[in-house]
C-alpha positions in Angstrom: 0.2 -0.1 -0.1 1.2 3.5 -0.6 2.6 5.5 2.2 2.4 9.4 2.4 5.8 11.0 2.2 4.7 13.8 4.5 3.2 12.0 7.3 4.0 8.4 6.7 0.8 7.2 7.1 -0.2 3.9 4.7 -3.2 4.5 2.9 -5.9 1.9 3.0 -6.7 -0.3 -0.2 -10.4 1.3 -0.6 -8.9 5.0 -0.3 -6.0 4.3 -2.9 -8.7 2.7 -5.3 -10.8 6.0 -5.0 -7.8 8.1 -5.3 -6.2 6.4 -8.4 -9.6 6.4 -10.2 -9.4 10.0 -10.9 -7.7 11.8 -13.9 -5.8 14.3 -11.7 -2.0 14.1 -11.7 -1.8 14.4 -7.8 -3.6 12.7 -5.2 -4.6 14.4 -1.9 -3.4 12.3 1.2 -6.3 11.5 3.3 -4.5 11.8 6.6 -2.5 15.4 6.1 -4.0 16.8 3.1 -0.9 17.3 1.2 -0.8 16.4 -2.4 1.2 13.0 -3.4 2.1 12.0 -7.0 3.2 8.6 -8.2 6.8 8.1 -8.5 7.9 7.3 -12.3 8.8 3.8 -11.5 5.3 3.1 -10.4 3.9 4.8 -13.4 5.8 2.6 -15.9 4.9 -0.7 -13.6 1.1 0.7 -13.6 1.3 1.0 -17.5 2.9 -2.5 -17.9 0.1 -4.0 -15.8 -2.6 -2.4 -18.0 -1.3 -3.8 -21.0 -2.5 -7.1 -19.9 -6.0 -6.3 -21.0 -4.8 -5.7 -24.5 -2.8 -8.8 -24.6 -6.0 -11.1 -23.4 -7.7 -9.5 -26.2 -5.0 -10.2 -28.7 -4.7 -14.0 -27.7 -8.5 -14.3 -28.0 -8.3 -13.0 -31.5 -5.2 -15.0 -32.5 -7.3 -17.9 -31.4 -10.5 -17.1 -32.7 -12.1 -17.3 -29.3 -15.4 -15.5 -29.3 -17.1 -17.9 -26.3 -18.6 -16.3 -23.3 -15.3 -17.8 -21.3 -13.3 -15.2 -23.2 -15.4 -12.1 -22.0 -15.3 -13.7 -18.3 -11.7 -14.2 -18.6 -11.3 -10.3 -20.0 -13.6 -8.6 -17.1 -11.6 -10.9 -14.6 -8.3 -9.4 -15.9 -9.6 -5.8 -15.7 -10.7 -6.5 -12.2 -7.2 -8.2 -11.4 -5.5 -5.1 -12.6 -7.5 -2.5 -10.7 -7.2 -4.7 -7.5 -3.4 -5.0 -7.7 -2.9 -1.3 -8.5 -2.6 -0.1 -4.8 0.0 -2.7 -4.2 2.5 -1.6 -6.6 1.8 2.2 -5.9 4.5 4.4 -4.5 4.1 7.8 -3.6 6.5 11.3 -3.9 6.1 14.7 -2.9 7.2 15.9 -6.3 5.9 15.2 -9.7 9.0 13.2 -11.5 9.4 13.0 -15.1 9.2 9.7 -16.8 12.4 9.9 -18.6 
């Protein structure tokens, strides 16, 4: 779980999910109110984990699988990616460039 760099409090899982589903670049700490940003390494890991969804779609196209099992597997992969995100999140006080 992410830890605020200002107050050193660990965020709860549900708080992290709520904060990460916004499009804002920074997230406000629920404990101290200071703005926190994802580290560059964390953003790279997150983008790689999100690539699992198109990969599952590509595999289904290659194997010509149009069964309901594929749809269940695709939705399950999406839910898994969202649920895992808080565990790979790392916070920083400053917004770091990716490169």
